[in-house]
MARNU-136858 format. One line per 2 residues: their letters; for each residue x, y negated, z negated of C-alpha. Coordinates in steps of 0.1 Angstrom, whole numbers, always signed. Layout:
MARNU-136858
A) X:Y:Z; ... $
END
This chain:
MARNU-136858
MD) +1417:-961:-578; +1430:-966:-613 $
TA) +1438:-929:-615; +1458:-930:-582 $
LQ) +1478:-960:-594; +1485:-944:-627 $
YL) +1497:-912:-609; +1520:-932:-587 $
LD) +1534:-950:-618; +1540:-916:-635 $
VL) +1557:-904:-604; +1580:-934:-603 $
LA) +1589:-931:-640; +1595:-894:-636 $
TA) +1617:-900:-606; +1637:-926:-625 $
MH) +1642:-902:-654; +1653:-874:-631 $
LT) +1678:-895:-612; +1691:-907:-646 $
IL) +1696:-872:-658; +1712:-860:-626 $
LA) +1733:-889:-614; +1738:-916:-641 $
PL) +1766:-900:-661; +1784:-889:-629 $
LI) +1781:-922:-611; +1790:-943:-642 $
LG) +1821:-921:-651; +1831:-919:-614 $
LI) +1830:-957:-611; +1851:-961:-642 $
MH) +1877:-936:-629; +1876:-954:-595 $
VI) +1886:-987:-611; +1913:-971:-633 $
SQ) +1928:-951:-605; +1932:-981:-582 $
QI) +1950:-1000:-610; +1972:-970:-618 $
EK) +1983:-965:-581; +1989:-1003:-577 $
RT) +2011:-1005:-608; +2029:-973:-602 $
VG) +2038:-984:-567; +2050:-1017:-581 $
II) +2074:-1000:-604; +2088:-970:-584 $
GM) +2078:-980:-549; +2054:-963:-524 $
HG) +2079:-935:-516; +2084:-927:-552 $
YL) +2047:-927:-559; +2040:-904:-529 $
YL) +2067:-879:-537; +2061:-877:-575 $
FG) +2023:-880:-578; +2005:-890:-546 $
WI) +2009:-858:-527; +1988:-837:-551 $
GT) +1962:-864:-558; +1957:-871:-521 $
AV) +1954:-834:-513; +1928:-829:-539 $
HE) +1910:-860:-528; +1908:-848:-492 $
LG) +1900:-813:-501; +1870:-827:-520 $
HL) +1857:-842:-487; +1865:-810:-468 $
IF) +1849:-785:-490; +1815:-803:-491 $
AL) +1817:-811:-454; +1819:-773:-448 $
LF) +1793:-765:-475; +1768:-788:-458 $
GH) +1774:-775:-423; +1793:-805:-408 $
HV) +1816:-799:-379; +1851:-806:-390 $
SN) +1872:-818:-361; +1905:-827:-378 $
VK) +1921:-826:-413; +1952:-840:-428 $
LF) +1955:-833:-465; +1985:-855:-470 $
SF) +2013:-874:-453; +2046:-885:-467 $
NA) +2047:-914:-443; +2045:-943:-466 $
SN) +2040:-968:-438; +2008:-950:-427 $
PE) +1978:-964:-446; +1959:-933:-438 $
MG) +1977:-908:-460; +1950:-881:-456 $
YV) +1917:-877:-438; +1889:-854:-430 $
KH) +1871:-862:-397; +1837:-846:-393 $
TF) +1804:-850:-375; +1769:-839:-382 $
NK) +1734:-836:-367; +1715:-868:-377 $
KN) +1682:-849:-373; +1692:-823:-399 $
IY) +1680:-832:-434; +1705:-808:-451 $
QN) +1735:-822:-433; +1723:-858:-439 $
LG) +1720:-850:-476; +1755:-836:-475 $
NF) +1769:-871:-468; +1763:-880:-504 $
FI) +1782:-850:-518; +1809:-854:-491 $
GI) +1814:-890:-501; +1818:-883:-539 $
GP) +1836:-850:-532; +1869:-863:-546 $
IL) +1852:-870:-580; +1836:-836:-580 $
LG) +1866:-816:-570; +1891:-837:-590 $
GS) +1871:-833:-621; +1866:-796:-615 $
AL) +1903:-791:-610; +1911:-809:-643 $
FI) +1883:-788:-660; +1900:-756:-648 $
FG) +1935:-768:-658; +1923:-779:-692 $
YF) +1907:-745:-698; +1938:-725:-688 $
IF) +1964:-748:-704; +1947:-755:-737 $
DI) +1919:-729:-737; +1893:-757:-741 $
KF) +1858:-745:-733; +1843:-778:-724 $
NT) +1808:-766:-718; +1807:-748:-752 $
LT) +1816:-782:-769; +1787:-800:-752 $
DS) +1760:-772:-751; +1753:-774:-788 $
NL) +1751:-812:-788; +1737:-824:-755 $
KI) +1700:-832:-759; +1681:-855:-736 $
IN) +1650:-872:-749; +1623:-873:-722 $
SS) +1605:-903:-736; +1625:-930:-718 $
VT) +1653:-934:-693; +1675:-956:-715 $
QG) +1671:-931:-744; +1681:-903:-721 $
VR) +1713:-920:-710; +1722:-931:-746 $
DV) +1717:-895:-759; +1739:-881:-731 $
FF) +1768:-904:-738; +1766:-902:-776 $
SL) +1766:-864:-774; +1796:-865:-750 $
YD) +1814:-890:-773; +1812:-865:-802 $
AL) +1825:-837:-779; +1852:-861:-766 $
MY) +1866:-869:-800; +1867:-831:-808 $
TL) +1885:-824:-775; +1911:-851:-780 $
KS) +1919:-838:-815; +1922:-803:-801 $
IL) +1947:-814:-775; +1968:-839:-795 $
QN) +1968:-820:-829; +1974:-785:-817 $
NE) +2008:-775:-830; +2006:-741:-813 $
IV) +2008:-756:-778; +2043:-756:-763 $
WW) +2057:-789:-750; +2058:-780:-713 $
KY) +2020:-775:-713; +2015:-810:-726 $
LL) +2038:-823:-698; +2020:-803:-672 $
FF) +1985:-814:-683; +1995:-851:-686 $
YL) +2011:-849:-651; +1979:-834:-636 $
LF) +1957:-860:-654; +1979:-888:-640 $
AI) +1984:-874:-605; +1948:-862:-599 $
GS) +1932:-888:-620; +1949:-916:-601 $
SI) +1934:-903:-569; +1898:-899:-581 $
SL) +1887:-930:-563; +1864:-937:-533 $
SK) +1874:-957:-503; +1849:-981:-486 $
SD) +1843:-955:-459; +1836:-929:-486 $
IK) +1810:-952:-503; +1794:-962:-470 $
GS) +1792:-926:-459; +1776:-914:-491 $
FS) +1750:-941:-493; +1727:-927:-466 $
GL) +1728:-893:-483; +1721:-909:-517 $
LL) +1690:-926:-503; +1678:-893:-489 $
FV) +1684:-876:-522; +1663:-903:-540 $
AL) +1636:-899:-514; +1635:-861:-518 $
IL) +1632:-864:-556; +1605:-889:-552 $
LF) +1586:-867:-527; +1591:-837:-550 $
NL) +1575:-855:-579; +1548:-869:-558 $
TT) +1536:-834:-547; +1542:-816:-580 $
LW) +1537:-839:-609; +1500:-832:-611 $
MG) +1509:-796:-620; +1530:-808:-650 $
DF) +1564:-823:-656; +1583:-791:-654 $
AT) +1610:-807:-632; +1624:-826:-662 $
TI) +1632:-793:-679; +1649:-781:-648 $
FT) +1670:-812:-643; +1678:-814:-680 $
TI) +1691:-778:-678; +1713:-787:-648 $
SN) +1726:-817:-668; +1734:-794:-697 $
VV) +1753:-770:-674; +1775:-797:-659 $
SG) +1780:-816:-692; +1814:-800:-696 $
FY) +1823:-816:-663; +1813:-850:-677 $
LI) +1835:-843:-707; +1867:-837:-687 $
LM) +1860:-869:-668; +1859:-887:-701 $
VS) +1891:-871:-713; +1907:-881:-680 $
IV) +1895:-917:-685; +1909:-919:-720 $
FN) +1944:-906:-710; +1946:-926:-678 $
LG) +1937:-958:-698; +1967:-949:-719 $
FL) +1989:-944:-688; +1976:-977:-674 $
LL) +1987:-995:-707; +2021:-978:-705 $
LW) +2025:-989:-668; +2015:-1024:-678 $
LI) +2042:-1025:-705; +2068:-1010:-681 $
GL) +2058:-1035:-655; +2067:-1064:-679 $
LV) +2102:-1050:-681; +2108:-1037:-646 $
PA) +2108:-1061:-615; +2081:-1051:-590 $
KN) +2095:-1031:-561; +2065:-1028:-537 $
KK) +2088:-1008:-515; +2075:-988:-485 $
END
C-alpha cells in the first residue's frame, strides 16, 4: 500500500514538473502580453480613435490573431465554417472571427481546443520571431540553447532557471537590437511597428479562454495518464519535455522582447494621453 501511494505521489510530482516545463513560461508570458495588449489598444484608441487604430495597426494584429485560431483549427481537424480575418467596420465589435465545430468524442480534436484558444499567442510570437530573424539576423534559439538548463529536482527551481536563463538572453538581445550601428533606420521602424501592431493583438478574449480550458484539462489528464503508465520504467519523459522546452526557448525569448518594447510603447502612450484629449471615436 505504501509503495502504491509513493508511486502516485511520484506521478503527481512528475506531472507537475512536466506541465511546468511545457506550459509555465508560455502561459505566464502570454498572460503578461494579454494585459499589456489590452492597455495598448485602449490607450491608442483613446488618442487616435477606433478608425485610426484599425487602419494604422489593428488590421495586421487582428489578422494574425484570427490566423492563429484558423491554423490550429485546421491542424486539429476541426470543421471551419466561416472566417473573417479582419473588418474595417469600427462599429462592429467582432472585427474578426473563426467559426468552427468539432467532434466531441474525438480526443485529438478536443485537445486541439487548447491550442486553438492560445493560437494568437503562438502565431503572433512566431511571426515576431521570424521578423526579428530576417530584420536583425537574431538567432533567438542560439542565444538560449547554451544557457537554458532546467533542474529536475523541483518545480520552482525549474521555473526559476528557465526565466533566469531567458533574462540573460534577453539582455543580450536588447543590446544587439539597440546598439547595432549597422542596422539602417527603416528596419528599426519596421520592427517597432510590427512589435506594436502584432504585440497589441496578442490577447485572448473570454471565448478564447473558455474554449481553450477544456483542451487544457484534457492535456493535463493525458500527461498524468502518461506518467501513471510509464514512470515505473524511469523518468525519461522529463528529458523529452526539457528538450522540447529548449527547442522553443527562442520563442519565449521573442515574447519577452515584445513585452519589454510594448511596455515602452505603453509608457509613451500614457505620456501622450496626458497631453492629448481622449477621442474614443468610432
